[in-house]
C-alpha positions as CSV (number, residue, x, y, z in Angstrom):
1,M,0.0,0.0,0.0
2,K,1.3,3.5,-0.8
3,D,2.1,6.0,1.9
4,A,-1.1,7.9,2.6
5,N,0.7,10.8,4.5
6,Q,-0.7,14.0,3.1
7,F,2.6,15.8,3.5
8,R,4.0,13.6,0.7
9,L,2.1,15.9,-1.7
10,M,4.5,18.7,-0.9
11,G,7.2,16.8,-2.7
12,E,5.1,16.4,-5.9
13,R,6.0,18.9,-8.7
14,R,2.4,18.8,-10.0
15,F,1.0,19.8,-6.6
16,L,3.0,23.1,-6.4
17,P,0.9,25.2,-8.8
18,F,-2.3,24.1,-7.2
19,F,-0.9,24.9,-3.7
20,C,0.3,28.3,-4.7
21,A,-3.0,29.3,-6.4
22,Q,-4.9,28.3,-3.2
23,A,-2.5,30.1,-0.9
24,C,-2.8,33.3,-3.0
25,G,-6.5,33.1,-3.1
26,A,-6.7,32.7,0.7
27,F,-4.8,36.0,1.2
28,N,-6.2,38.1,-1.6
29,D,-7.5,40.7,0.8
30,N,-4.0,41.7,1.9
31,L,-1.9,40.4,-0.9
32,L,1.3,42.5,-0.6
33,K,1.8,41.9,3.1
34,N,1.2,38.2,2.9
35,L,3.4,37.8,-0.1
36,L,6.2,39.0,2.1
37,I,5.2,36.6,4.9
38,I,5.1,33.6,2.5
39,L,8.4,34.7,1.0
40,V,10.3,34.9,4.2
41,T,8.8,31.8,5.7
42,Y,9.5,29.8,2.6
43,Q,13.1,31.0,2.6
44,A,13.6,30.0,6.2
45,A,12.0,26.6,5.7
46,R,13.9,25.6,2.6
47,W,17.2,27.4,3.1
48,S,17.6,27.5,6.9
49,A,16.0,24.1,7.7
50,L,19.5,22.8,8.2
51,Q,22.0,25.7,8.2
52,I,25.1,24.4,9.9
53,D,27.5,27.4,10.4
54,P,30.8,26.4,12.0
55,Y,32.8,29.2,13.3
56,V,36.3,29.1,14.7
57,R,38.9,31.7,15.7
58,S,42.5,30.7,16.3
59,L,45.4,32.9,17.3
60,S,49.1,31.9,17.3
61,P,51.1,32.1,20.6
62,D,53.0,35.2,19.3
63,K,49.7,36.9,18.3
64,M,50.9,37.3,14.8
65,T,48.8,34.8,12.9
66,Y,45.0,34.9,13.0
67,L,42.9,32.1,11.5
68,M,39.1,32.3,11.0
69,I,36.4,30.0,9.8
70,G,32.8,31.2,9.5
71,E,31.0,34.3,10.9
72,P,28.1,33.5,13.2
73,S,26.5,36.9,12.8
74,L,25.7,36.4,9.1
75,P,22.0,36.3,8.2
76,S,20.5,34.8,5.2
77,Y,19.9,37.2,2.3
78,A,17.0,38.0,0.0
79,P,17.4,40.2,-3.1
80,P,15.3,43.3,-3.2
81,T,12.0,42.9,-5.1
82,D,9.1,45.2,-6.1
83,V,7.1,43.7,-3.1
84,T,9.8,44.6,-0.5
85,R,10.2,48.0,-2.0
86,K,6.5,48.8,-1.9
87,L,6.5,47.6,1.8
88,G,9.2,50.1,2.6
89,F,12.0,47.6,3.1
90,R,15.2,49.1,1.7
91,E,18.4,47.2,0.9
92,G,20.3,46.5,4.1
93,S,17.2,46.1,6.3
94,L,16.8,43.1,8.5
95,H,13.8,40.8,8.9
96,D,12.9,38.3,11.5
97,A,11.4,35.3,9.7
98,G,9.8,34.1,12.9
99,L,11.6,30.7,12.8
100,G,14.7,31.7,14.7
101,G,16.5,33.0,11.6
102,R,17.3,36.4,10.2
103,S,17.1,37.6,6.6
104,M,18.6,40.8,5.2
105,I,17.5,42.5,1.9
106,L,20.7,42.5,-0.1
107,H,21.4,41.9,-3.8
108,Y,23.3,38.7,-4.7
109,L,27.1,38.8,-4.3
110,T,29.4,36.2,-5.9
111,G,32.0,34.5,-3.7
112,A,34.7,37.0,-4.7
113,E,32.4,40.0,-4.2
114,F,31.4,38.8,-0.7
115,A,34.9,38.0,0.3
116,R,36.0,41.6,-0.6
117,M,33.0,43.2,1.2
118,Y,33.4,41.1,4.3
119,G,37.2,41.6,4.4
120,Q,37.0,45.3,4.0
121,S,34.7,45.7,7.0
122,A,35.7,42.8,9.3
123,L,39.4,43.0,8.9
124,S,39.9,46.7,9.0
125,G,39.3,46.7,12.8
126,L,41.7,43.8,13.3
127,C,44.7,45.0,11.2
128,P,45.3,48.7,10.8
129,G,46.0,50.2,7.4
130,L,44.0,47.6,5.6
131,K,44.4,47.9,1.8
132,F,42.5,45.9,-0.8
133,V,44.9,44.2,-3.3
134,S,42.8,41.9,-5.6
135,T,40.0,39.4,-6.0
136,G,40.0,36.1,-7.9
137,E,37.5,33.4,-8.9
138,R,37.9,30.1,-7.0
139,P,35.4,27.7,-8.4
140,E,36.9,24.8,-6.4
141,L,35.7,26.6,-3.2
142,A,32.1,26.4,-4.6
143,R,32.5,22.7,-5.3
144,K,33.9,22.1,-1.9
145,A,31.0,24.0,-0.2
146,E,28.4,22.2,-2.3
147,A,29.9,18.8,-1.3
148,Q,29.7,19.8,2.4
149,W,26.3,21.5,2.3
150,P,24.3,19.8,-0.4
151,T,20.8,21.0,-1.2
152,V,17.8,19.7,-3.1
153,I,16.7,23.2,-4.0
154,P,17.7,24.2,-7.6
155,S,20.6,26.7,-7.1
156,R,23.9,27.9,-8.3
157,S,27.1,28.6,-6.4
158,S,30.1,30.9,-6.8
159,G,33.5,30.7,-5.1
160,G,36.2,33.4,-4.8
161,E,38.8,35.1,-2.7
162,A,40.0,38.6,-1.8
163,V,43.5,39.6,-0.8
164,F,44.5,42.5,1.4
165,T,47.6,44.0,3.1
166,C,47.9,45.7,6.4
167,T,50.2,46.4,9.3
168,H,50.2,44.5,12.6
169,N,52.8,45.1,15.4
170,K,54.8,47.2,12.9
171,Q,55.1,44.3,10.5
172,E,53.7,44.0,7.0
173,M,50.9,41.5,6.9
174,E,48.8,39.8,4.3
175,A,45.1,38.8,4.7
176,H,43.1,36.4,2.6
177,I,39.4,35.9,2.7
178,E,37.8,32.9,0.9
179,A,34.0,32.7,0.4
180,A,31.4,30.7,-1.5
181,T,27.9,31.9,-1.9
182,R,24.8,30.1,-3.2
183,T,21.6,31.5,-4.6
184,T,18.4,29.8,-5.6
185,R,17.8,29.7,-9.4
186,D,14.6,31.7,-8.9
187,N,16.7,34.4,-7.1
188,V,14.5,34.2,-4.1
189,I,17.2,33.8,-1.4
190,W,20.9,33.4,-1.1
191,G,23.4,32.7,1.5
192,V,27.1,32.3,2.4
193,I,28.0,28.6,2.5
194,L,31.7,28.9,3.0
195,L,33.7,31.7,4.7
196,Q,37.3,31.3,5.9
197,G,40.6,33.2,5.9
198,Y,43.7,34.4,7.8
199,I,45.9,37.3,8.6
200,A,49.6,36.4,8.7
201,P,53.1,38.0,8.2
202,K,53.9,38.0,4.5
203,S,56.6,35.4,5.1
204,G,54.2,33.1,6.8
205,T,51.2,33.1,4.5
206,G,52.1,29.6,3.1
207,A,52.1,28.1,6.6
208,A,48.8,29.8,7.5
209,Q,47.1,28.6,4.3
210,T,48.3,25.0,5.1
211,I,47.0,25.1,8.6
212,L,43.7,26.6,7.5
213,A,43.3,23.9,4.9
214,H,44.0,21.2,7.4
215,M,41.5,22.6,9.8
216,T,38.7,22.9,7.3
217,G,39.5,19.5,5.7
218,N,39.0,17.7,8.9
219,V,35.6,18.9,9.8
220,T,33.1,16.0,10.0
221,W,29.4,15.9,11.1
222,S,27.5,13.3,13.0
223,Q,24.8,11.9,10.8
224,A,22.6,11.3,13.8
225,W,23.0,15.0,14.8
226,T,22.2,16.1,11.2
227,Q,19.1,14.0,11.1
228,K,18.0,15.4,14.5
229,Q,18.3,18.9,13.1
230,N,16.3,17.9,10.0
231,N,13.5,16.6,12.2
232,L,13.5,19.8,14.2
233,S,13.1,21.8,11.1
234,Q,9.9,20.0,10.1
235,Q,8.2,20.9,13.3
236,A,5.8,23.8,13.9
237,A,7.3,27.3,13.9
238,A,6.6,27.8,17.5
239,S,8.4,24.7,18.5
240,I,11.4,25.6,16.4
241,N,11.5,29.1,17.9
242,Q,11.6,27.7,21.4
243,R,14.6,25.5,20.6
244,M,16.3,28.4,18.8
245,Q,16.2,30.5,22.0
246,E,18.7,28.1,23.6
247,F,20.9,28.4,20.5
248,F,20.8,32.2,20.8
249,R,22.0,31.9,24.4
250,Q,24.8,29.6,23.3
251,E,25.6,32.0,20.4
252,Q,25.9,34.9,22.8
253,A,28.3,33.0,24.9
254,F,30.4,32.2,21.9
255,M,30.3,35.8,20.7
256,Q,32.0,36.9,24.0
257,K,34.8,34.4,23.3
258,L,35.0,35.4,19.6
259,N,35.2,39.1,20.6
260,S,37.9,38.2,23.1
261,V,40.1,36.6,20.4
262,D,39.7,39.6,18.1
263,Q,40.6,42.0,20.9
264,N,43.6,39.8,21.8
265,F,44.9,40.0,18.3
266,E,44.3,43.7,18.2
267,S,46.1,44.2,21.6
268,M,49.5,44.3,19.9
269,D,48.4,47.6,18.4
270,E,46.4,48.8,21.3
271,I,49.5,49.1,23.6
272,V,50.1,52.6,22.1
273,S,46.5,53.7,21.5
274,G,45.0,52.6,24.8
275,F,41.4,51.6,25.6
276,S,38.0,53.3,26.1
277,S,34.6,52.4,27.2
278,Y,31.7,52.0,24.7
279,R,28.0,51.5,25.5
280,D,25.3,49.7,23.5
281,A,22.3,52.0,23.9
282,R,19.8,49.2,23.1
283,T,21.1,46.6,25.6
284,G,22.9,48.7,28.1
285,N,26.0,46.6,27.8
286,T,29.4,48.4,28.2
287,Y,32.5,47.2,26.5
288,S,36.2,48.1,27.1
289,L,37.6,48.3,23.5
290,G,40.8,49.5,22.0
291,N,41.2,52.9,20.4
292,T,43.1,51.9,17.2
293,N,39.8,52.1,15.3
294,P,37.4,54.8,16.6
295,F,34.1,53.4,15.4
296,K,32.5,50.4,17.2
297,W,29.5,48.3,16.1
298,A,27.4,45.6,17.6
299,D,24.6,43.3,16.4
300,D,21.7,41.6,18.3
301,S,23.8,38.6,19.0
302,G,26.5,40.6,20.8
303,R,29.1,40.5,18.0
304,V,31.4,43.5,18.2
305,V,33.3,44.9,15.2
306,S,35.5,48.0,15.0
307,T,36.1,50.0,11.8
308,P,38.4,53.0,11.0
309,T,35.5,54.9,9.3
310,N,31.9,55.6,10.3
311,V,30.5,53.0,8.0
312,A,28.7,50.0,9.4
313,P,29.7,46.5,8.2
314,A,27.5,45.8,5.2
315,W,27.2,42.0,5.8
316,G,25.1,42.2,8.9
317,A,22.7,44.4,10.9
318,Y,25.1,46.4,13.1
319,R,24.3,49.5,15.2
320,P,26.9,52.0,16.5
321,L,28.2,51.8,20.1
322,Q,28.4,55.1,22.0
323,H,31.8,56.2,23.3
324,V,31.6,56.8,27.0
325,Q,33.5,59.9,28.1
């Protein structure tokens, strides 16, 4: 006897047009608003149902080599549309999908474009005098990411890198950011599926690249854990949201550790410039941060980023911290 579970219909191609027509008819009294709700919920369900985002920060004993994998404050992204524009959502605005995930309105960026954007905002606060050097296509990064994070959703991926130079502890440094991004073929939503990089003395870039490749090449996932997350993603939105609250608490604890590693790396340059207090007006939290870069930013998860100019990091929803006199 064939499986009589009604949810099996959701996997049938012929059922989709009928389902969409019924859904649109049900919401025809408030079409624009509900189109956005359907859009965001569908993105979260099909893109974030299992979004494993590993993030690591590693600092050498001499504080001269900085390795990074992932960025926990990254949201998923949705390209701007006529609907979002009519609803007043500009590019760069952040939405809560209601399923424990965040989605930002941002046009699609290839792997190389995202690597450059992220590097220019995230690294400028870590390594003074950051200068962009070049970008390059890295299709093997996209293939690697696709193998690690396969999806049944029709999509396309792009891999690339960005190279920078900077000065750390009076030494010339080189920074590399590698990224892979993936967008659905219908251009409904896109995300970053690989992000890694390093800052190292120019003479040590080869060693840093080797260590980073070894770290990323040895990441494995428990199939039992993966299946558990898949099962959770199929539950009702309220149940998912409850479970995500614990994740957010764990994320905030990690953010404190991540911020500590960043500040430890920056401390070589802070010896001269000193430290000041900064306050988050929304949460009331106060941070003691170095003065090398005067502008400080925080997001809802507690991630703190410093920049040399008064321009917020474009890859997340950051708000300015107030300097406490």
